[in-house]
N, C-alpha and C positions, 0 to 999 in steps of 0.2 A: 727917278728911283728913290725909294725910301731906305732908311738905314735903321738898325736896331743894335742895342747892346747884346753881346753874345753871353747869355745867361746873367750871372751877377758880376761878370768881368766888366773892365772898362773899354772892351775892344768893340768898335762899331763895325758891323758888316751889313752889306747890301742884303735886302730881303730876298733877293734871288742869288743863288750861288751856282756858278758854272761847274758841273761835273764833267770830268775828262776821261772817263773810262773808255770812250770810243776814240780817243786821240792817238794817231799812229796807226800804220797798217801792218798788223802782225801776220806772220805766215801761217800756213796750214798747221793745224793742231791747236791753235789758240782759240779760246771761246769767243774772241772778238774777230776772227778771220772772217772777212767779207762783210762785216757789219760796222766796221770802223772807217774813219776819214784819214786821208793822208796828212802829213805834216803841214803842207802848204794850206790846205783847207782849215786845219786846226788853228793855225796862226790867224787866218782871217776871222774865224769865229771869236777867238779871244780878243783880237783887236776891236771888233765891233761890240763885244760884250763890255769892254772897258769904256769904249766911248759912250755906251748906253748908261753908264753909272755903276755896273757891277764891279765890286772891288774884292770879291770873294771867289776863289778858285780852288776846287777840291779835287785831289788825285789820291793815288795809293801806290806803294811800291809794286804791288802784284798786278796792277793794270797793264797787261801786255808783257811780252817776254823781256827779261832784263830791265824792268822798270821803264818800258817804252813810253808810257804816258807822262811820267815824271821828266823823261829826257825831252819830250816834246814841249812840256810847259817851261822847262828850263831854257830851252833854245829860244822860246819866245820872249821870256823875261829878259834875257840877254840882248836879243835883237832890238826890242823896243825900249830897253833901258827903263823899265817901269817898276822894278822890284819894290821900291818904297811906296808904290800906289796900290799894291795888291797884297791882300791877306791870303797867303798860301797855306792850304791845309793838305796834309798827306797822312798816310796810315801805315802801321806795321802790325804784322801778326801771322799772316799766312806764308806758306813756304815760298822761299826765294833761293834756297840752296839745298844741296844734297846733305845727307847726314841727320843725326838726332837733334842738332841745334840749328838746323836750317829753317825752322818754323817756331812759332810760339811767342810768348811775351816774357820770356826770362830776361834778366839784366844782360846775360851774354848775348842774346839775340838782338835786344834793343840798341845797345851801345854800338854794335857793329852796323845794324840796319840804318841808323840815323846818319852815320858817316856816308853810306852809299847813297841815301836820298839826298843829302846836301850836295854831294858831287853831282848827281843827275839833275838836280834842280838848279845848279850853278848859283847857289846862294850860301850865305853864312849863317842863316837861321831858318827854322821852320816856325811859322806863326802859330799853327794849331796842329799838334801831333796826336794822332788818334789811335788807340788801340782798336784794331779792326774787328776783333771779336774776343770775348773773354777766353782766357786760358786756364782751364780747371787743373792743369798740371803744374801751374806756377802759383806760388803764394801771392796773395794780393799785395802784401807789403813789399815784396821783391819788385814787382812791377812798378809800384808807386815810387819807391825809393830811386829806381833807375831813371824814371821820368823826371823826378825832383832834381837829381843830380844834373840832368841835361838842361833843365830850366836854369839852375844856379850857374851853369857853364855858358849860358847865353846861347846855346845851340837850339833851344826850343823856348817859345814864349808862353804858350798856353798848352794845356793838355785836355783831351777829350776821349770819350768812349764811343764805340760803335757796335751794335749788334750784341748788346749785354742783356742777360735776364735782369728783371727788376730787382731781385734780391741781390744779385751779385753787384749791381750798380750801387745800391744803397750800402752794401758792405764795404765797397771801395771808398765811398764818401765818409763812412765812419772811420775807416782805417787811416785815411788822410788826415782827418781831424785828430785822431788819437796820436798819431806820430808826427804831426806838424809838417806833413809834406804837401806838395802841390795837389790840389783836388781837380777833378774833372769839371770843366766849365760848360761841356755840351755833351749831348747824345745824338749820334747820327743813326737813324734806323728807318726801316721801311714803314711808310705811312702814306695812305691815300684813301680815296673814296671806297675802294674795294678792300683795303687792308687797314681796319681800324682797331685791331686787337691791342695796339699800343695805349689806347685810352683806358684800359682796365687798370693798369698798375704803373706804367712808365710815365705817362703824362701827369698824374698826380704827384708821383715822386719828383719828377723834374721841376714842377712848379713849386713844390714844398722846399726843395733844396737849392733852387736857383740855377738849374741847368737849362741852357737853350737847346730847344729841339730842332734838329736838322733833318727833315725828311728826305729819304732817297726813294727812288722809283715813284715819284709823285703821280705819274700817268699810268701806273700798274703795267709797265712793259708795252705801252701803246693801246691798251684796252680803252683808256679814257680820251683818246684823240678822236674817236668817231669813225675810225676806219674799219672797226669791227661792229657789225650790226646783227641783231637777233634774227635768225632765219636766212641770212644771206651767206653765200660762199665766202670762206675766209681768203684773204689775199694771198696769192701764191708766194711761197718763200717766207711767209710771216711766222712769227713765233707760235702763234696759236694754231697755224696750220701744220707745223713741223714738229712741235715739241709737245709730247703727250702731257708732261707734268704741268704745262701751262694750261692745257685744256682742263685737267682735273682741278686746277685752282680756280679758273674763272669761267668755265662753260657751265653755268648753272642759273636758275631763274633769278635769284637775287642780284647777281652780278649784272645780268642783262637788264633787269629793271633800273639798276643804278646808272648803267650806260645810257639808257634811253632817256632817263630824267636829265642827265647831264647834257645830252643833245638838245632836249626840249628847252632847257633853261638857256643854252646858247642861242637858240633860235629866237626865243622870246626877247633876249636882251638885244639881238641884232636889229630888231624892228622897233625897239623902245625909243620914244621921242627924245629922251635925254642921252641915248647912246650914239656917239658920233662915229663908231667904227663897227665893222662886222666882228662878231664874237665867235670864236671856235670852242668846241667842247674842251679841248686841251686847256684853254685859258680859264674857263670856268672851274675845272678841276684844280688848277694851280691857285686860282683866287680863293677857292674854298679852303685849301690848305693854309694859305697866308692868314686867314681869319681864324684859324684854330688856336685855342688857349696854349700857350707856352711855346709856340713855334716861332723861331727867330728868323731862319732863312730856309728856303726850299731849294734842295739840290736837284737841278735838272741837267739832262744831257742834250746835246745837239750834235748831229753828224753833218748838218748843212746849214748854211746861212739862213735859208728859209725856215727851218725848224727853230733856230735861234730867234728870228724875228717874231715868229708866232708866240713863243714862250715869253719873250719880253713884254708883250702887251698885257700879260696877266697882271703885271704890277699897276696897270692903269684902270683895272676893273673894280668897281665897288659893288659887290654883290647885294642886291636887295635882300631884306630880312626874309621875305617870303620865298625867295630862291633858296636861301640858305636853309630855311625850314624844310622845304622839299627834299633837298639833298641830304640833310641830316637824317630825315625819317626813312627815306628809301634805303640808305646805306647803313642804318644803325646796326652795330654788331650785337650778336648774341651775348648777353652778359654772363650767362652761367648761373647756376643755382645760388651760389653765395652772393653774387652782386645783385642778383634779382631780388633776393630776400632783403638785403640792405636798402635797395631802392624802394621796396614796398613799405619798409618800416620808417626810413628817414628821408626819402625822396632824393637820394644821391649817394654817391660813394667817393 
């Protein structure tokens, strides 16, 4: 396993980060009902991940009812007694309680939420505390000052953003500099071969201001695993088969071209003389992300040990330049008129 500094901080994290949204078995009514793993399996997955060199675990208070994912992570850290070997990241923003102050990124919400997360995680500090999505109802200065107070109190070590518009992210960085408060060291956002919109504004901003990029949904909800193929029946019970918004998002020619290229690259690498192992499309998709500018660590999920083992191998794959070129070209996002104009004039943006 390789490690990298998170943004311009001094914190070293593994290039692969274990996401825990699917940890714990929530009841009916939860979005993770019947798609999550039980606590025992989650412990086995985390145990194997740590043994493989992963030192970075990401969760959120909203993952599962009453912070279920945080509670599962906390029980593992306590049972294995490995708290000081793990960089624990969690998030705050979405609704966790009734009433007008049960959601958002206000000081009132944050200082209450951090205590709940600390209790569920069974720890005295959160290594990376992330605002799960920008809150337009709360002044940026208020959110940053609350986070700064938590860092000064030792309850939080680093702060990060997730699912921010690029302008809001830069405004937050400027506000932190203006007021001398803690600044974001990372941005967690959706980024994969089928979702490259981040490259227009966010990636240049993160590189300019020294934020580490933490892609989530690196396999596009399973599209890049190879289980979905053009013209073939969709697996029963799968997201693409049952959820219309997934089909609207990914059931189009460009997405299928990208999937087929990912599968072809995996097949070519599997028979290459220098390749000592069979390569899966998911590993190609993860390896592609690991090589993108600004990416520090890729957040992936696993509901089984088998899924974990498949994803772990991505760290061992060195994609040839020709394979990267094919993937870059087939998945290239539409720039839009402004960026297309800038590219024509200056060859980049």
